[in-house]
Every structure is written in C-alpha cells, then in structure tokens.
TORVOTOR-614659 format. One line per 4 residues: number of its first residue (from 1); their letters; for each residue x, y, z of C-alpha. Coordinates in Angstrom, 3 decimals, decimal comma. Example, Ala and Ser with C-alpha at 12.3 -4.5 7.8 and 13.67 -1.06 7.14 Angstrom:
1) as) 12,300:-4,500:7,800  13,670:-1,060:7,140
***
This chain:
1) mrvi) 19,869:19,042:-30,756  20,117:17,998:-27,140  19,644:14,242:-26,766  17,331:13,348:-23,862
5) gvvt) 17,472:9,720:-22,783  14,682:8,194:-20,698  14,866:4,842:-18,876  11,570:2,975:-18,649
9) vgrs) 11,332:-0,435:-16,988  7,599:-1,134:-16,675  4,031:-0,059:-17,354  3,825:1,995:-14,141
13) dygi) 6,704:4,368:-14,900  5,843:4,521:-18,617  2,369:5,802:-17,799  3,872:8,481:-15,555
17) ylpl) 6,439:9,495:-18,178  3,973:9,855:-21,079  3,223:13,608:-20,756  6,966:14,330:-20,631
21) lrri) 7,772:12,032:-23,564  5,170:13,724:-25,744  6,326:17,201:-24,725  9,978:16,349:-25,517
25) eqdp) 8,997:14,919:-28,902  7,204:18,140:-29,780  10,260:20,276:-29,023  12,406:20,954:-32,134
29) nldl) 15,530:21,402:-29,980  15,271:18,062:-28,154  15,823:14,519:-29,406  14,098:11,775:-27,378
33) qlfv) 15,649:8,319:-26,971  14,116:5,542:-24,884  16,116:2,895:-23,032  13,637:0,053:-22,446
37) sgmh) 14,229:-2,698:-19,891  12,756:-4,761:-17,050  9,131:-5,853:-17,119  8,546:-4,214:-20,520
41) lspe) 10,492:-7,049:-22,177  8,872:-9,897:-20,240  5,879:-11,839:-21,666  5,013:-12,779:-18,077
45) fglt) 4,323:-9,109:-17,316  2,424:-8,397:-20,522  5,336:-7,604:-22,913  4,435:-3,923:-22,605
49) vqti) 7,235:-2,855:-24,938  4,547:-3,387:-27,575  2,633:-0,441:-26,100  5,704:1,754:-26,570
53) erdd) 6,047:0,551:-30,152  2,394:1,328:-30,863  2,925:4,814:-29,453  5,720:5,212:-32,045
57) ftiv) 8,474:6,377:-29,691  12,097:5,781:-30,670  13,578:2,854:-28,713  17,333:3,276:-28,892
61) erve) 18,254:0,304:-26,640  16,517:-2,766:-25,180  18,232:-4,042:-22,051  17,275:-7,559:-20,952
65) mlls) 17,821:-8,081:-17,236  14,976:-9,946:-15,490  15,482:-13,577:-14,520  12,355:-15,747:-14,468
69) sdtp) 12,333:-15,967:-10,678  11,522:-13,612:-7,828  13,785:-14,890:-5,033  16,154:-12,409:-3,345
73) esia) 19,059:-14,111:-5,154  17,438:-13,716:-8,573  16,562:-10,058:-7,919  20,184:-9,350:-6,936
77) ksmg) 21,413:-11,183:-10,043  18,969:-9,223:-12,201  20,405:-6,000:-10,780  23,875:-7,130:-11,830
81) lgts) 22,688:-8,113:-15,297  20,964:-4,757:-15,607  24,083:-2,793:-14,681  26,103:-4,751:-17,240
85) gfaq) 23,413:-4,394:-19,908  23,031:-0,649:-19,417  26,823:-0,246:-19,503  26,846:-1,832:-22,964
89) afar) 23,901:0,339:-24,011  25,557:3,580:-22,873  28,759:2,630:-24,668  26,710:2,619:-27,893
93) srpd) 24,194:5,370:-27,132  25,185:8,203:-24,818  22,489:10,855:-24,164  23,228:14,397:-22,999
97) ilfv) 20,856:13,946:-20,037  19,299:10,689:-18,811  15,989:10,591:-16,946  15,299:7,963:-14,306
101) lgdr) 12,122:7,754:-12,251  11,282:6,535:-8,801  12,789:3,649:-6,931  12,808:0,384:-8,910
105) femh) 15,896:-1,861:-8,789  15,923:-1,803:-12,608  16,185:2,013:-12,502  19,011:1,793:-9,986
109) aaal) 20,953:-0,486:-12,341  20,696:2,142:-15,087  21,721:4,975:-12,761  24,738:3,047:-11,482
113) aalp) 25,882:2,142:-14,991  25,667:5,807:-16,077  28,106:6,940:-13,363  31,471:6,154:-15,060
117) fkip) 30,145:7,514:-18,378  29,623:10,925:-16,722  26,050:11,052:-18,004  24,044:13,678:-16,084
121) lahi) 21,050:12,047:-14,417  17,690:13,732:-13,885  15,643:11,980:-11,191  11,847:12,227:-10,937
125) hgge) 10,035:11,455:-7,652  13,040:11,642:-5,353  12,822:12,457:-1,656  9,811:10,228:-0,999
129) lttg) 9,519:7,530:1,647  8,272:3,954:1,409  9,803:2,479:4,520  8,184:-0,928:4,055
133) amdd) 10,036:-1,629:0,818  13,643:-1,986:-0,305  12,681:0,658:-2,878  13,182:3,257:-0,135
137) slrh) 16,946:2,614:-0,084  17,128:2,427:-3,875  15,359:5,775:-4,275  17,752:7,607:-1,950
141) sitk) 20,714:5,934:-3,643  19,457:7,134:-7,039  19,173:10,636:-5,555  22,870:10,619:-4,664
145) lshl) 23,765:9,340:-8,144  21,674:12,072:-9,798  22,430:15,657:-10,782  18,942:17,142:-11,154
149) hfvs) 15,912:16,443:-9,005  12,310:17,006:-10,092  10,299:16,405:-6,923  6,563:16,372:-6,360
153) teey) 6,101:18,230:-3,046  7,953:20,711:-0,842  8,416:18,033:1,831  10,238:15,832:-0,672
157) arrv) 12,354:18,779:-1,815  13,405:19,349:1,788  14,355:15,699:2,130  16,533:15,818:-1,000
161) rqlg) 18,280:18,863:0,484  18,719:16,855:3,684  20,565:14,226:1,620  23,129:16,893:0,789
165) eepw) 21,985:17,910:-2,682  22,593:21,529:-3,655  19,352:23,559:-3,701  19,890:24,873:-7,256
169) rifk) 19,602:21,294:-8,514  16,137:20,750:-6,973  12,847:21,701:-8,652  9,361:21,242:-7,230
173) tgal) 7,130:20,332:-10,175  4,292:18,298:-8,698  3,625:14,724:-9,815  4,185:14,178:-13,537
177) sldh) 1,356:11,636:-13,836  -1,210:14,327:-12,992  -0,456:16,053:-16,303  -2,701:13,381:-17,826
181) lksi) -5,712:15,011:-16,193  -5,524:17,840:-18,744  -5,340:15,623:-21,822  -6,946:12,227:-21,235
185) klqs) -10,551:11,680:-22,242  -11,975:9,262:-19,723  -13,809:6,264:-21,124  -17,465:5,690:-20,395
189) ceel) -18,481:2,853:-18,094  -19,741:0,897:-21,107  -16,432:1,286:-22,955  -14,540:0,250:-19,842
193) esev) -16,747:-2,818:-19,354  -15,914:-3,910:-22,895  -12,188:-3,453:-22,266  -11,992:-5,385:-18,985
197) glcl) -14,679:-7,957:-19,805  -16,721:-7,383:-16,652  -19,957:-5,606:-15,719  -19,001:-2,612:-13,574
201) kppp) -22,404:-2,008:-12,028  -22,478:-1,457:-9,130  -19,190:0,487:-9,145  -16,268:-1,911:-8,613
205) lvit) -13,354:-2,190:-6,278  -10,003:-1,767:-8,037  -7,282:-3,814:-6,358  -3,615:-2,974:-6,929
209) yhpv) -1,426:-4,974:-4,554  2,348:-5,505:-4,653  4,554:-7,655:-2,400  6,140:-5,785:0,502
213) sley) 9,788:-6,439:-0,292  11,076:-6,032:3,293  8,430:-8,534:4,438  8,540:-10,923:1,470
217) ertp) 8,534:-14,018:3,713  5,028:-13,039:4,846  3,637:-12,549:1,336  1,367:-15,659:1,209
221) eqvr) -0,144:-14,805:4,594  -0,670:-11,143:3,687  -2,270:-11,881:0,327  -4,541:-14,497:1,901
225) elld) -5,796:-11,938:4,418  -6,490:-9,506:1,564  -8,339:-12,057:-0,568  -10,361:-13,346:2,395
229) slge) -11,356:-9,741:3,092  -12,488:-9,157:-0,477  -14,624:-12,283:-0,285  -16,840:-10,449:2,227
233) fdlp) -18,021:-7,941:-0,394  -20,500:-8,539:-3,210  -19,020:-6,073:-5,710  -17,274:-6,332:-9,079
237) mvft) -13,490:-6,422:-8,617  -10,734:-5,486:-11,049  -7,199:-6,626:-10,154  -4,005:-5,328:-11,741
241) lpna) -0,702:-7,215:-11,985  1,944:-6,876:-9,258  5,499:-5,753:-9,978  8,549:-7,998:-10,437
245) dpsg) 9,569:-7,832:-6,776  10,568:-10,607:-4,359  7,526:-12,939:-4,097  5,689:-11,057:-6,861
249) rivm) 4,840:-14,306:-8,619  3,215:-15,608:-5,426  0,914:-12,575:-5,425  0,116:-13,147:-9,087
253) emir) -0,750:-16,819:-8,685  -2,901:-16,274:-5,606  -4,846:-13,528:-7,379  -5,323:-15,754:-10,426
257) gfvr) -6,732:-18,464:-8,157  -9,155:-16,007:-6,541  -10,333:-14,691:-9,912  -10,910:-18,226:-11,247
261) dapa) -13,415:-18,860:-8,454  -15,049:-15,400:-8,477  -17,290:-14,692:-11,498  -17,445:-10,965:-10,676
265) avlv) -13,643:-10,543:-10,585  -11,086:-10,089:-13,347  -7,293:-9,688:-13,563  -6,029:-7,308:-16,243
269) enlg) -2,405:-7,401:-17,413  -2,028:-3,899:-18,773  -4,766:-1,277:-18,680  -2,676:1,659:-19,850
273) teky) -3,037:5,144:-18,395  -6,306:6,112:-20,077  -8,127:2,974:-18,961  -6,549:3,002:-15,491
277) fslm) -7,636:6,593:-14,882  -11,073:5,759:-16,289  -11,283:2,817:-13,890  -10,390:5,018:-10,913
281) aasa) -13,078:7,499:-11,946  -15,669:4,695:-12,180  -14,745:2,762:-9,020  -16,266:2,715:-5,564
285) amvg) -12,845:2,420:-3,897  -9,247:1,306:-4,402  -7,743:-1,409:-2,219  -4,056:-2,369:-1,999
289) nsss) -0,703:-0,720:-1,460  0,079:1,124:-4,699  1,468:4,650:-4,905  -1,341:5,457:-7,349
293) glie) -3,730:5,430:-4,402  -1,788:8,279:-2,831  -0,699:10,257:-5,886  -3,426:9,980:-8,549
297) apsf) -6,525:8,796:-6,649  -7,051:12,082:-4,720  -7,721:13,851:-8,034  -10,711:11,518:-8,520
301) elpv) -11,905:11,894:-4,910  -11,515:8,114:-4,767  -11,431:6,416:-1,341  -8,316:4,275:-0,917
305) vnig) -7,717:1,473:1,577  -3,935:1,455:1,925  -2,726:-1,842:3,390  0,402:-2,389:5,456
309) nrqk) 3,801:-0,716:5,386  4,669:-0,455:1,685  3,674:3,221:1,405  4,579:4,183:4,972
313) grvr) 6,038:7,698:5,024  4,500:9,051:1,802  2,476:12,265:1,792  -1,231:11,410:1,634
317) agnv) -4,539:13,228:1,269  -7,760:12,632:3,197  -8,931:9,907:0,799  -6,432:7,396:2,229
321) idvg) -7,534:4,968:4,941  -4,445:3,258:6,398  -4,996:-0,264:7,722  -2,894:-3,216:8,848
325) nsks) -2,604:-6,585:7,136  -5,279:-8,511:9,051  -8,645:-9,436:7,559  -10,580:-7,557:10,233
329) eivh) -8,655:-4,324:9,618  -8,984:-4,576:5,833  -12,720:-5,337:6,007  -13,248:-2,368:8,343
333) giqk) -11,238:-0,151:5,995  -13,289:-1,164:2,960  -16,532:-0,624:4,864  -15,381:2,900:5,748
337) aldl) -14,314:3,573:2,131  -17,770:2,543:0,870  -19,605:4,655:3,458  -21,468:7,542:1,825
341) gfkk) -20,646:9,807:4,739  -16,918:9,278:4,233  -17,238:9,876:0,494  -18,980:13,198:1,164
345) tlrg) -15,916:14,375:3,097  -13,818:13,977:-0,064  -15,736:16,525:-2,131  -13,383:19,270:-3,267
349) lvnp) -10,351:17,295:-2,076  -7,049:19,022:-2,891  -4,336:16,734:-4,251  -1,058:17,447:-2,385
353) ygeg) 0,862:16,304:-5,487  -0,241:19,254:-7,612  -2,545:19,981:-10,525  -0,593:18,665:-13,510
357) aaae) 2,024:21,086:-14,867  5,242:19,084:-14,417  6,127:18,249:-18,043  6,098:21,881:-19,148
361) mivr) 8,324:22,916:-16,232  10,823:20,122:-16,915  11,074:20,789:-20,653  11,431:24,523:-20,076
365) flek) 14,421:23,739:-17,862  15,921:21,395:-20,470  15,637:24,098:-23,117  17,301:26,803:-21,064
369) tdve) 20,000:25,041:-19,065  23,568:24,640:-20,291  24,630:21,234:-18,991  28,169:21,296:-20,326
373) gcli) 30,525:21,078:-17,378  28,149:22,339:-14,688  26,140:19,280:-13,675  28,626:16,460:-13,157
377) pksf) 30,847:17,977:-10,408  28,751:17,812:-7,237  29,283:19,366:-3,843  27,689:18,131:-0,647
381) adls) 25,477:20,860:0,766  25,490:20,670:4,560  22,016:20,837:6,045  22,728:24,053:7,921
385) tsek) 23,434:25,798:4,616  20,915:24,197:2,310  17,997:24,584:4,725  18,312:28,364:4,418
389) egvr) 17,697:28,278:0,687  14,502:27,431:-1,161  13,916:25,509:-4,357  12,933:26,853:-7,758
***
C-alpha cells in the first residue's frame, strides 16, 4: 500500500482536507496517516485535535510547536520548533507522499523538515496571492519545496509555472473544500440556533477576521474600526476565532469584549465544516478578511465584505465587496451587501473555484502515478518554455 501523509495544523485546513481524507481512507491501495500540529493541539484555539479523534482518522504523529504568545519573535521561534518537531516525526514515520495545504507558517515548517528526507510533497492551493500577509511568501516557498501542485484555478496554475515548476507536475482541480457541497446536509436554522446559542432571525452577519500579518502593528486600530462598524447594525452576529498569527490574541480579546456587551452576538470556537457551511447558507452577509469569503461563499451566493489587504490578489467572484479598514468604508460595504438589489445580482453566480470534484482527481492521480525516482529530482522550467504547455 502507498502511504499518504497529510499535515494538518488547524480547523481551517482540516475542513478543507476532509473530502480528500475520506476518499483516501476508502481506497484499498492507499494508507492514510495524519501529522497533527499547530492550533489543533492548543486549548486556546479549541483543542481541535479532538474533532480529528472523533472522526476516527489515524494520527501517526502529534507535533507541538506553538508558543503561548503571538509576537513576531514567538512566531519565528514556533517555526523553528515546528521544523525540529517534524524532523523527529519524519525520522519515525516516513510517508511515500506528504500533502501540505496553503500558506501557514506551521505548514512551511513541515515542508522544510521533509526536504532532507527526500519525501515528495504534494501542495494544495499553490499559486495564489495574499499580498497583505506573510503567508504570501510562505506559500510560494512551499511551492518551490513541493513536487506536485494541485491548484484551484488556471490563473494559479500559470503562476506556479511562472515560479519555474514543470508543467507535468501541475494539476488544476478546483478548490477541495467545494467537494463538501455534494455530501454535506445543511442544518436547519433551528438546529444552527441551538448549536451557536443565538437566535438567527433576522439572518445574521458572520464575521471571520484575522490579523493582517504584514500590518500587525495596526491590529488594535483595525479591529476597533471593524467593531465600531458592526455596532451600527441591529442584526445577530456570529464571530469565529482568528488564527495564531502575529497579534491574533489581540483580535480574540477585542472580539470577546465586544460580544460580552452585545446580547445579539456570539463567538464560536469551532463550528466544523457542516455548521460553517450551514451558517453561510443562513446568513445575510459575511464580513472580515477570510479566504472562505472568496472560495466557498460564492457557492452560497453570499455577499462578502472583504476588509483590507489580507486577501489582495486572490481571484474573486461578484459576491465580494472590497473595502478599506476605516469605519465609513466598512459600514458602506455592509450596507451594500445587505441591499436587496445587490443580492439579486448574485443569482446564478458561478464560483471561479470550481464545482467540487478535486478529491476524486487527486486520488486518481495517486493511484496511477509511480513516484519512485521521478518526483524528487526537479528541473527549473524557464517561463518561455513552460508557458507554451498547458496543465492536466
């Protein structure tokens, strides 16, 4: 059996991975092993490793790496601890192929540690841009450390080719998270109200806001502008937790303070994919700077107010309203998102990230491809050559 390792470092990537994890588990020729790290192992971020345990997936290694601080120094130290921890894990458990996803610093630590072990890396969601975050550099670095690239759009495939990756290594699959649309049964509004502990009538705002890591010094000011903006609207509000980025704990504490004083607002630690999708389907609009507003929300025809620079450069559909960080801009954006005329324009919206067939394409490749000796040696494909060739 071919051993497929998967690195998961938090609730966001785990939710994206789920269709692939289930498809690998069903395949008699593939053996799934999870390497669990980062926010999953932190009580402060909901100890979401318990979700993985309840889902009964095999956890082959747990790699502790997060320090209980979110300063630049502590993030850099956590990256070092992660590289060391994953090195020890790979010395004990070496998969035939290792999947990494996205652009988190925890993922980068795993990818870097895999390099001297000659473990072939398969990268999901490469080629994207988020120029307001340090994640942008980490994502492109992971691309150069990786040997297979499963990208979500043709534009991202072109960008991976531009980074010098050989075209035969690049596969356009669409966004893996959209595979959920074919399998998840959305909860009713009543079920969702019971889960989050809040009346969701009228339809709520869902707020998913993360610190902008290249502007972390401005985090208190930016969050204050957001919260002051939300105070102008008499709607239920459901907040989700921020990531473990520089100043992430500032975001968390400011949101907790807002929720304490707002009876129609709630902060949830870990909704899980089914409840999160159900919330998007039941909401009036999404506000914040999460990639879910660009990748998953179009499939629900959900208006999204995208704040600031964190997602700058990503492909977006017509549901996204880009605004700056000031209260006036955010308020105007939310007013537009709630406008019935704007919502009518989203009927029949096509999601540029696909229709949900990525897991099947990836597993079909894993079944057919002989990785022995062919993946590790890499050549740099000059742009003039690679641009002439397409992707599979």
